[in-house]
C-alpha positions in Angstrom: -27.0 4.0 1.2 -28.8 7.1 2.2 -30.6 10.0 0.5 -27.8 12.4 1.4 -25.0 13.4 -0.9 -22.0 11.0 -0.7 -18.4 10.7 -1.9 -16.5 7.8 -3.7 -12.8 7.3 -3.0 -10.8 4.9 -5.1 -7.4 3.9 -3.6 -4.7 1.7 -5.2 -2.8 -1.3 -3.8 0.7 -0.5 -3.0 3.9 -2.5 -2.6 6.4 -1.2 -0.1 10.3 -1.6 0.4 10.8 -3.0 -3.1 13.7 -5.0 -1.6 16.4 -2.7 -0.2 14.2 0.5 0.2 13.1 -0.6 3.6 10.4 1.8 5.1 11.1 4.3 2.2 10.3 3.1 -1.3 6.8 2.3 -2.5 5.0 1.6 -5.7 1.3 2.2 -6.5 -0.5 -0.7 -8.4 -3.5 -0.7 -10.6 -5.6 -2.9 -8.2 -8.1 -0.8 -6.3 -10.5 -0.6 -3.4 -13.5 1.7 -3.6 -15.3 3.2 -0.7 -18.5 5.1 -0.9 -19.2 7.1 2.2 -22.1 9.2 3.3 -23.1 11.2 6.4 -26.4 9.5 7.5 -29.3 11.2 9.2 -29.8 8.0 11.3 -27.5 7.5 14.3 -25.0 4.7 14.2 -22.7 3.1 11.6 -23.9 1.0 8.6 -21.3 -0.8 6.5 -21.7 -3.1 3.5 -18.5 -5.0 2.4 -18.1 -6.6 -0.9 -15.1 -8.7 -2.0 -12.1 -9.0 0.1 -12.9 -9.1 3.8 -16.6 -9.6 3.4 -18.0 -11.4 6.4 -14.6 -10.9 8.2 -14.2 -7.2 8.8 -15.9 -5.2 11.7 -19.1 -3.8 10.5 -19.3 -1.0 13.2 -17.2 1.6 14.8 -14.1 -0.7 14.8 -13.9 -0.7 11.0 -10.7 1.0 9.9 -12.3 3.4 7.5 -14.8 4.5 10.1 -12.0 5.0 12.8 -10.0 6.9 10.3 -12.9 9.1 9.3 -13.6 10.0 12.9 -9.9 10.8 13.5 -9.9 13.0 10.4 -13.1 14.9 11.6 -11.4 15.4 15.0 -8.2 16.7 13.2 -10.3 19.1 11.2 -12.2 20.3 14.2 -15.5 19.1 12.7 -18.2 17.8 14.9 -18.7 14.0 14.7 -21.7 13.0 12.6 -24.4 10.9 14.3 -24.4 8.4 11.4 -22.0 7.1 8.8 -22.8 4.8 6.0 -20.2 3.0 4.0 -20.1 0.6 1.0 -16.7 -0.9 0.5 -15.8 -2.7 -2.7 -12.6 -4.4 -1.8 -10.2 -6.0 -4.2 -6.9 -5.6 -2.4 -6.1 -8.8 -0.6 -5.8 -8.5 3.1 -2.7 -9.4 5.2 -0.7 -10.1 1.9 1.7 -7.2 1.8 -0.2 -5.2 -0.7 -1.2 -2.2 1.5 -4.8 -3.0 2.3 -4.7 -1.1 5.6 -2.9 1.9 4.1 -5.7 1.9 1.4 -8.4 1.9 4.1 -6.6 4.7 6.0 -6.2 6.9 2.9 -9.8 6.3 1.8 -11.1 7.2 5.3 -9.1 10.5 5.5 -10.1 11.6 1.9 -13.7 10.6 2.4 -13.9 12.5 5.6 -12.2 15.6 4.2 -14.6 15.7 1.1 -17.7 15.2 3.3 -16.6 18.0 5.8 -15.9 20.3 2.9 -19.4 19.7 1.5 -20.7 20.8 4.9 -18.9 24.0 4.7 -16.1 23.0 7.2 -12.5 24.1 7.0 -9.9 22.4 4.9 -7.2 19.7 5.4 -4.3 20.4 3.0 -2.7 17.5 1.1 0.4 17.8 3.3 -1.7 17.3 6.4 -3.5 14.3 4.8 -0.1 12.6 4.3 0.9 13.5 7.7 -2.3 12.1 9.3 -2.1 8.9 7.2 1.5 8.4 8.2 0.6 8.9 11.8 -2.3 6.4 11.8 -0.4 3.8 9.7 2.9 4.2 11.6 5.2 4.6 8.7 5.0 6.5 5.2 6.1 3.9 2.7 2.7 2.6 1.7 0.5 5.7 2.3 2.9 7.7 0.1 2.3 5.8 -3.1 -1.3 5.2 -2.2 -2.0 9.0 -2.1 0.4 10.1 -4.9 0.6 7.2 -7.2 3.8 6.1 -9.1 7.1 5.3 -7.4 7.6 7.2 -4.2 10.5 7.9 -1.7 9.2 8.7 1.7 11.1 9.5 4.9 10.5 11.1 8.4 12.8 13.7 10.0 14.0 13.8 13.6 10.7 15.1 14.8 8.7 12.4 13.0 7.3 14.7 10.3 6.9 12.8 7.0 7.8 13.9 3.5 7.8 12.3 0.1 9.0 12.6 -3.4 7.1 11.1 -6.4 8.9 9.7 -9.5 7.6 8.1 -12.7 9.0 4.5 -13.3 10.0 3.6 -16.9 7.1 2.3 -19.0 8.9 -0.9 -19.7 9.0 -1.9 -15.9 6.1 -4.3 -15.4 5.3 -5.4 -11.9 3.9 -8.8 -11.3 2.6 -9.9 -7.9 2.6 -13.5 -7.0 0.0 -13.9 -4.2 -0.2 -16.9 -1.8 -3.2 -18.5 -0.2 -1.9 -17.7 3.2 -1.7 -14.4 5.2 0.8 -12.7 7.5 0.3 -9.7 9.7 2.6 -6.8 9.3 3.0 -6.7 13.1 4.2 -10.4 13.2 6.5 -9.7 10.4 8.0 -6.5 11.9 8.4 -8.2 15.2 11.1 -10.5 13.7 13.5 -7.7 12.8 16.6 -7.2 15.0 17.2 -4.0 16.8 20.7 -3.8 15.3 22.2 -4.9 11.9 25.7 -5.1 10.7 27.2 -1.9 9.3 28.1 -3.7 6.1 24.5 -4.7 5.5 23.3 -1.2 6.1 25.9 0.1 3.7 24.9 -2.4 1.1 21.3 -1.6 1.3 21.9 2.1 1.0 23.8 1.5 -2.2 21.1 -0.9 -3.6 18.3 1.4 -2.8 19.9 4.3 -4.6 20.7 2.0 -7.5 17.1 0.8 -7.6 15.8 4.3 -8.1 17.9 4.7 -11.1 17.1 1.2 -12.3 13.4 1.9 -12.2 13.4 5.3 -13.8 15.6 4.6 -16.9 15.0 2.0 -19.5 15.2 -1.2 -17.4 18.1 -3.7 -17.7 17.2 -7.0 -16.1 20.8 -7.5 -14.6 20.6 -4.0 -13.1 17.3 -4.6 -11.6 18.5 -7.9 -10.1 21.4 -6.3 -8.5 19.4 -3.3 -7.3 16.8 -5.5 -5.6 19.2 -7.3 -3.3 18.2 -6.8 0.3 20.1 -7.5 3.7 18.0 -5.6 6.2 14.7 -7.3 6.5 13.8 -10.2 4.2 16.0 -12.9 5.7 14.9 -12.1 9.2 11.3 -12.5 8.3 11.9 -15.7 6.3 11.0 -18.0 9.3 7.5 -16.5 9.4 6.9 -17.2 5.6 9.3 -19.9 4.4 7.4 -20.5 1.2 7.8 -16.9 0.2 11.4 -16.8 1.0 12.0 -20.0 -1.2 9.9 -18.5 -4.1 12.0 -15.3 -3.9 15.2 -17.4 -3.9 14.2 -19.5 -7.0 13.0 -16.5 -9.0 16.2 -14.7 -8.3 18.2 -17.7 -9.3 16.2 -17.7 -12.5 17.2 -14.1 -13.2 13.9 -12.5 -12.0 14.2 -9.3 -9.9 11.9 -10.6 -7.1 11.4 -9.3 -3.6 8.9 -9.6 -0.8 6.1 -7.2 -1.2 5.9 -5.0 1.9 6.0 -7.3 5.0 4.9 -10.3 2.8 3.8 -12.9 2.1 3.2 -11.7 -1.6 6.2 -11.8 -3.9 6.7 -8.8 -6.2 8.7 -9.2 -9.4 9.9 -6.2 -11.2 9.9 -7.6 -14.7 10.7 -6.7 -18.3 9.9 -8.4 -21.5 13.1 -10.4 -21.0 12.1 -11.7 -17.6 8.2 -11.9 -17.3 8.0 -15.3 -18.8 10.5 -16.8 -16.3 8.1 -16.6 -13.4 5.4 -19.3 -14.1 7.8 -22.2 -14.1 9.0 -21.4 -10.7 5.5 -20.9 -9.1 3.3 -23.7 -7.7 -0.5 -23.9 -8.1 -1.2 -22.4 -4.7 0.0 -19.1 -5.8 -1.9 -16.6 -8.0 0.3 -14.7 -10.6 -1.1 -11.3 -11.4 0.6 -8.9 -13.8 0.1 -5.3 -12.9 0.7 -1.8 -14.2 2.0 1.1 -12.2 -0.9 3.3 -11.0 0.2 6.9 -12.0 -2.3 9.0 -10.1 -2.9 7.5 -6.6 -6.1 8.0 -4.7 -9.0 9.5 -6.6 -12.1 11.3 -5.2 -15.4 11.8 -7.0 -18.9 12.9 -6.1 -21.5 10.7 -7.6 -24.4 12.3 -9.4 -27.3 13.4 -7.2 -29.9 10.8 -7.0 
């Protein structure tokens, strides 16, 4: 990197929607990207990417973390630095429905805020961090758990201002993600959603989303989690773009596993208990990666490395 003082930001993967909680519910998972950022005395942008996205991502001004940092400096009224140096250690799969773009946005905002503070600039309160992350991402359901950790409920008011509430899932809820070998962009998946849905489907999802909050925060019951994760608003409309995901969700649910599409897909999220975790493998083919997870309780974490 450089000889200047930098900052390290660790951000968790997230799973949004959780079935019926479309654009509102999110869960932080213990899979992390880590971004080391420094203000460089040399003009230009230097980026080193390890892991997911290496050799694929833009390594200049178009990199999402860089664009987010510059937007944050502008929001804080801080002069843009001549040079930015990044080292990105990426573990969150891209375009799989695990919040990789939200993680990059949250990392960029927090890195820029920490670096600006270190140079004696003004502050950006946590509420403004969340507001900016929502603005840049377009919706709050992934950035909320990425920043706060745990289980989050996020919403926007009529003016577009975002708010969130953080809850703690019961310790016996064990998320398992089933990651495919193919990708799907959020824009493509969102483009398949209809402008209108039947009132009965909206009512059913409202009830299931409320039930899911209860099911996740009390001692989990497999039958209750299965009922609570039923969705009628988005998954079936997105199925043509990811038929293998839709089929796996169907098979898992028929086997009694509370399975949903993670975010916009194509990863499948199973909210398992000790009674259902062993039911997953028999339904999954060899071209999927089964990865048990824990809920990340803290969200994004910022630290300053020791001076070298």
